[in-house]
C-alpha positions as a printed Julia matrix, in Angstrom:
356×3 Matrix{Float64}:
  -81.15  -128.88  107.52
  -83.56  -130.86  105.4
  -82.02  -133.38  103.03
  -83.43  -133.32   99.49
  -82.66  -136.02   96.94
  -83.87  -135.58   93.33
  -84.22  -138.7    91.16
  -84.2   -137.52   87.54
  -85.16  -140.84   85.98
  -88.1   -141.53   88.31
  -88.9   -137.82   88.54
  -89.24  -137.98   92.35
  -87.93  -135.89   95.23
  -87.03  -137.45   98.59
  -87.3   -134.91  101.41
  -86.48  -136.25  104.88
  -87.53  -139.77  103.89
  -90.75  -138.7   102.18
  -90.98  -139.32   98.46
  -92.94  -136.88   96.33
  -93.66  -137.69   92.68
  -93.39  -134.85   90.2
  -96.0   -134.17   87.46
  -95.3   -135.53   84.0
  -93.34  -133.37   81.64
  -95.46  -130.42   80.6
  -97.04  -130.7    77.21
  -97.82  -127.09   76.83
  -98.27  -123.79   78.51
 -101.37  -125.04   80.3
  -99.32  -127.15   82.8
  -97.65  -124.03   84.14
 -101.0   -122.55   85.12
 -102.7   -125.53   86.69
 -104.2   -126.89   83.48
 -105.8   -123.57   82.53
 -104.59  -121.28   79.85
 -104.38  -117.65   80.8
 -106.6   -115.12   79.05
 -103.64  -113.76   77.12
 -103.13  -117.2    75.5
 -106.82  -118.11   75.15
 -107.52  -115.03   72.93
 -107.1   -116.0    69.27
 -106.09  -112.46   68.38
 -102.91  -112.85   70.43
 -101.96  -116.28   69.12
 -102.71  -115.83   65.41
 -100.51  -113.74   63.19
 -101.99  -110.45   62.04
 -102.41  -111.65   58.42
 -104.26  -114.81   59.45
 -106.36  -112.84   61.9
 -107.34  -110.26   59.23
 -108.25  -112.96   56.7
 -110.31  -114.84   59.29
 -112.13  -111.69   60.37
 -112.84  -110.69   56.77
 -114.23  -114.16   56.02
 -116.53  -113.96   59.05
 -117.72  -110.51   58.01
 -118.48  -111.72   54.48
 -120.34  -114.68   55.9
 -122.45  -112.43   58.12
 -123.2   -110.09   55.2
 -124.12  -112.95   52.93
 -126.82  -114.22   55.28
 -129.17  -111.17   54.92
 -128.72  -111.21   51.12
 -129.62  -114.89   50.92
 -132.55  -114.27   53.22
 -133.73  -111.38   51.05
 -133.69  -113.57   47.94
 -134.93  -116.8    49.48
 -137.1   -115.84   52.39
 -137.67  -112.12   51.97
 -141.09  -110.59   51.98
 -143.06  -109.98   48.8
 -142.54  -106.23   49.04
 -138.75  -106.65   49.19
 -138.78  -108.93   46.18
 -140.85  -106.46   44.17
 -138.49  -103.63   45.09
 -135.48  -105.7    44.07
 -137.18  -106.61   40.77
 -137.93  -102.95   40.0
 -134.37  -101.95   40.89
 -132.93  -104.67   38.66
 -135.01  -103.45   35.7
 -133.78   -99.88   36.26
 -130.18  -101.09   36.49
 -130.42  -102.76   33.06
 -131.2    -99.41   31.39
 -127.93   -97.54   31.87
 -128.9    -94.23   30.26
 -132.39   -94.03   31.73
 -131.45   -91.64   34.53
 -129.85   -89.15   32.14
 -132.79   -89.45   29.74
 -135.27   -88.72   32.53
 -133.28   -85.67   33.59
 -132.99   -84.37   30.03
 -136.71   -84.72   29.43
 -137.63   -83.09   32.73
 -139.47   -86.16   34.05
 -139.72   -85.87   37.82
 -138.92   -88.75   40.12
 -136.02   -91.15   40.05
 -135.47   -94.26   37.99
 -137.22   -96.44   40.59
 -140.43   -94.4    40.54
 -140.45   -94.23   36.74
 -139.96   -97.99   36.35
 -142.68   -98.59   38.93
 -145.17   -96.42   37.04
 -144.3    -98.08   33.74
 -144.74  -101.55   35.27
 -148.2   -100.62   36.52
 -149.18   -99.13   33.15
 -147.87  -102.18   31.26
 -149.7   -104.56   33.6
 -152.99  -102.68   33.21
 -152.66  -102.57   29.43
 -151.79  -106.25   29.16
 -154.69  -107.28   31.43
 -157.23  -105.22   29.47
 -156.04  -106.54   26.11
 -155.8   -110.13   27.39
 -159.39  -109.99   28.64
 -160.55  -108.51   25.32
 -158.72  -111.26   23.41
 -160.23  -113.9    25.7
 -163.75  -112.61   25.04
 -163.04  -112.55   21.3
 -161.79  -116.16   21.33
 -164.84  -117.29   23.28
 -167.12  -115.5    20.81
 -165.39  -117.33   17.95
 -166.27  -120.69   19.54
 -162.86  -121.62   20.93
 -162.79  -123.84   24.01
 -162.39  -122.12   27.36
 -159.07  -123.78   28.24
 -157.5   -123.0    24.88
 -158.83  -119.44   24.95
 -157.43  -118.82   28.43
 -154.06  -120.3    27.46
 -153.73  -118.2    24.3
 -154.92  -115.07   26.11
 -152.38  -115.59   28.91
 -149.53  -116.06   26.43
 -150.57  -112.98   24.44
 -150.98  -111.01   27.67
 -147.42  -111.81   28.75
 -146.11  -110.88   25.31
 -148.05  -107.61   25.39
 -146.72  -106.85   28.88
 -143.09  -107.34   27.85
 -143.52  -105.34   24.64
 -145.34  -102.49   26.35
 -142.79  -102.35   29.16
 -139.93  -102.12   26.67
 -141.68   -99.34   24.74
 -142.54   -97.38   27.88
 -139.03   -97.64   29.34
 -137.43   -96.54   26.07
 -139.81   -93.6    25.71
 -137.49   -90.98   27.33
 -134.56   -92.11   25.18
 -136.66   -92.12   22.01
 -138.05   -88.7    22.86
 -134.51   -87.42   23.35
 -133.57   -88.74   19.9
 -136.57   -86.99   18.35
 -135.65   -83.77   20.16
 -132.11   -84.03   18.81
 -133.45   -84.4    15.27
 -135.71   -81.38   15.73
 -132.75   -79.33   16.95
 -130.7    -80.4    13.93
 -133.54   -79.32   11.66
 -133.73   -75.74   12.99
 -130.24   -75.04   14.33
 -128.79   -73.77   11.04
 -131.54   -71.21   10.53
 -131.2    -69.99   14.11
 -127.41   -69.73   13.71
 -127.75   -67.61   10.57
 -130.16   -65.32   12.39
 -127.64   -64.97   15.22
 -124.85   -64.14   12.77
 -126.99   -61.38   11.23
 -127.64   -59.94   14.71
 -123.94   -60.07   15.6
 -122.92   -58.36   12.35
 -125.37   -55.56   13.11
 -123.47   -54.8    16.34
 -125.62   -56.7    18.84
 -123.78   -58.35   21.77
 -123.59   -62.14   21.81
 -125.93   -62.52   24.78
 -128.57   -60.32   23.17
 -128.21   -62.27   19.91
 -128.71   -65.55   21.77
 -131.74   -64.04   23.53
 -133.26   -63.03   20.19
 -133.16   -66.6    18.86
 -134.33   -68.22   22.12
 -137.86   -68.16   20.63
 -139.2    -68.96   17.2
 -137.01   -71.92   16.22
 -138.67   -74.83   17.99
 -136.45   -77.15   20.01
 -133.33   -75.29   18.9
 -134.64   -72.17   20.64
 -135.06   -74.18   23.84
 -131.33   -74.91   23.89
 -130.52   -71.2    23.53
 -133.13   -70.38   26.17
 -131.26   -72.6    28.64
 -128.14   -70.5    28.08
 -130.13   -67.31   28.65
 -131.65   -68.72   31.84
 -128.26   -69.65   33.28
 -126.82   -66.22   32.49
 -129.78   -64.51   34.15
 -129.14   -66.6    37.27
 -125.6    -65.19   37.5
 -123.5    -67.67   35.52
 -120.89   -66.16   33.17
 -121.8    -66.48   29.51
 -118.95   -68.84   28.59
 -119.68   -71.1    31.58
 -123.39   -71.12   30.74
 -122.53   -72.15   27.19
 -120.24   -74.95   28.41
 -122.87   -76.3    30.81
 -125.57   -76.29   28.13
 -123.25   -77.93   25.6
 -122.48   -80.74   28.05
 -126.2    -81.53   28.32
 -127.33   -81.16   24.71
 -127.96   -84.06   22.33
 -127.37   -82.06   19.16
 -123.87   -82.36   17.63
 -124.37   -79.23   15.5
 -125.33   -77.11   18.51
 -122.36   -78.51   20.42
 -119.89   -77.66   17.64
 -121.21   -74.16   17.14
 -121.47   -73.09   20.77
 -118.15   -74.67   21.76
 -116.51   -72.54   19.09
 -118.26   -69.49   20.52
 -117.09   -70.35   24.05
 -113.48   -70.85   22.94
 -113.55   -67.54   21.05
 -114.89   -65.68   24.1
 -112.21   -67.12   26.39
 -109.44   -66.41   23.87
 -110.71   -62.92   23.06
 -111.02   -63.75   19.36
 -113.68   -62.64   16.9
 -116.83   -64.63   17.65
 -118.55   -63.71   14.38
 -115.84   -65.09   12.1
 -115.51   -68.26   14.18
 -119.24   -68.91   14.1
 -119.42   -68.11   10.4
 -116.75   -70.7     9.59
 -118.63   -73.35   11.58
 -121.93   -72.47    9.89
 -120.34   -72.65    6.43
 -118.89   -76.06    7.22
 -122.26   -77.29    8.51
 -123.95   -76.05    5.32
 -121.46   -77.9     3.12
 -121.9    -81.11    5.11
 -125.66   -80.91    4.71
 -125.4    -80.37    0.97
 -123.19   -83.47    0.71
 -125.62   -85.46    2.84
 -128.55   -84.39    0.66
 -126.69   -85.5    -2.46
 -125.94   -88.85   -0.85
 -129.61   -89.19    0.05
 -130.63   -88.46   -3.55
 -128.3    -91.16   -4.82
 -129.71   -93.69   -2.39
 -133.25   -92.77   -3.49
 -132.43   -93.75   -7.06
 -131.64   -97.32   -6.0
 -134.67   -97.49   -3.7
 -136.96   -96.19   -6.45
 -135.64   -98.81   -8.88
 -136.3   -101.67   -6.47
 -139.71  -100.21   -5.61
 -140.71  -100.1    -9.28
 -139.52  -103.69   -9.76
 -140.92  -105.39   -6.64
 -143.76  -103.01   -5.77
 -145.36  -102.34   -9.16
 -144.06  -104.38  -12.1
 -143.63  -107.78  -10.47
 -147.03  -107.83   -8.65
 -149.08  -106.61  -11.61
 -147.37  -108.67  -14.28
 -146.97  -111.64  -11.94
 -150.68  -111.81  -11.17
 -151.52  -111.54  -14.87
 -149.01  -114.23  -15.9
 -150.1   -116.61  -13.13
 -153.76  -116.11  -14.05
 -153.03  -116.99  -17.68
 -150.9   -120.02  -16.76
 -153.49  -121.45  -14.39
 -155.95  -121.6   -17.28
 -153.67  -124.1   -19.04
 -152.09  -125.93  -16.1
 -154.41  -126.72  -13.21
 -151.88  -126.19  -10.43
 -154.13  -123.9    -8.42
 -156.86  -121.42   -9.23
 -156.71  -117.65   -8.81
 -159.64  -117.17   -6.49
 -160.55  -114.38   -4.11
 -158.47  -115.83   -1.27
 -155.24  -115.78   -3.32
 -155.92  -112.21   -4.44
 -156.5   -111.16   -0.82
 -153.13  -112.62    0.18
 -151.5   -110.77   -2.72
 -153.05  -107.49   -1.56
 -151.89  -108.04    2.01
 -148.38  -108.79    0.75
 -148.37  -105.63   -1.36
 -149.44  -103.54    1.62
 -146.65  -105.05    3.72
 -144.15  -104.36    0.93
 -145.29  -100.75    0.67
 -144.75  -100.26    4.42
 -141.24  -101.72    4.15
 -140.28   -99.34    1.35
 -141.75   -96.33    3.17
 -139.8    -97.17    6.32
 -136.64   -97.67    4.28
 -137.0    -94.26    2.65
 -137.78   -92.61    5.97
 -134.81   -94.19    7.76
 -132.37   -93.06    5.06
 -133.63   -89.48    5.14
 -131.23   -86.94    6.73
 -132.19   -85.82   10.22
 -132.38   -82.12    9.33
 -135.03   -82.79    6.65
 -137.6    -84.3     9.05
């Protein structure tokens, strides 16, 4: 039988007179497998906890996703940059998509912004060239003329782009004012038809023409009903899309009355009476504001300019501060014209929407 002696301190084994040294104490799992870690231990997914693994994976994914974005901004092609610029302009105008849909303008926000950018660029280039030619004709140096023309061209481009992009919204506001102007007359016509025994749908059909933009709103209800939508649902869908508060109030009351089985005529009549009273109050308020505007107009638009010019002319004959020549009178006329425009805009802005 072989004799085996194990020396723990020297970490040797003596077998039949032969001494065999043992390996140093293992420092890890690798010593058990000949210095190589098995695949199960070399895979980070098996050694890291699930939370650490998920966070690490998410960070790597974000890093990979961030590279194409940085490349698109820094080293992307010119076409990609233009597309991103157009998309950013469309994103700044939150209500543009709804305005385009309400006005029936085909194409999405991207196509509309693209067309408006092209139109603004063409307009600014044409006007900048015209201004450049005018400056050169006036004897201005070429460098100064080009500089001023470029600055004015950029200003024209930004102004034109803002006007063009706000056109659908402004048109929607004008349409809302036109509806407010005609909705009360159309509603009274509908009440007369209902009192004569005509069904509600036929009464709405009768006022779908002849009342301008208000008739277009009623025509949308008629179109939806003809396509198979129930009358109350057609009214609700049209009300959700309209920009007129008076139309919304009136037709919502009609829809609620239909669903509840109540008298539609009396409900509509109460709404119409309330709308009439509100408009009378608004007209009185407008008349009161006109009194103050007329007083300031008489003071600053008529009395002060006429008497001021006369007094200054008399004073300059005694005190030689300055002389009332043609140039001063031209400046006075220009100032009076500007003042007249301000007062006209002030009167127009304070006017009720249903009087436009």
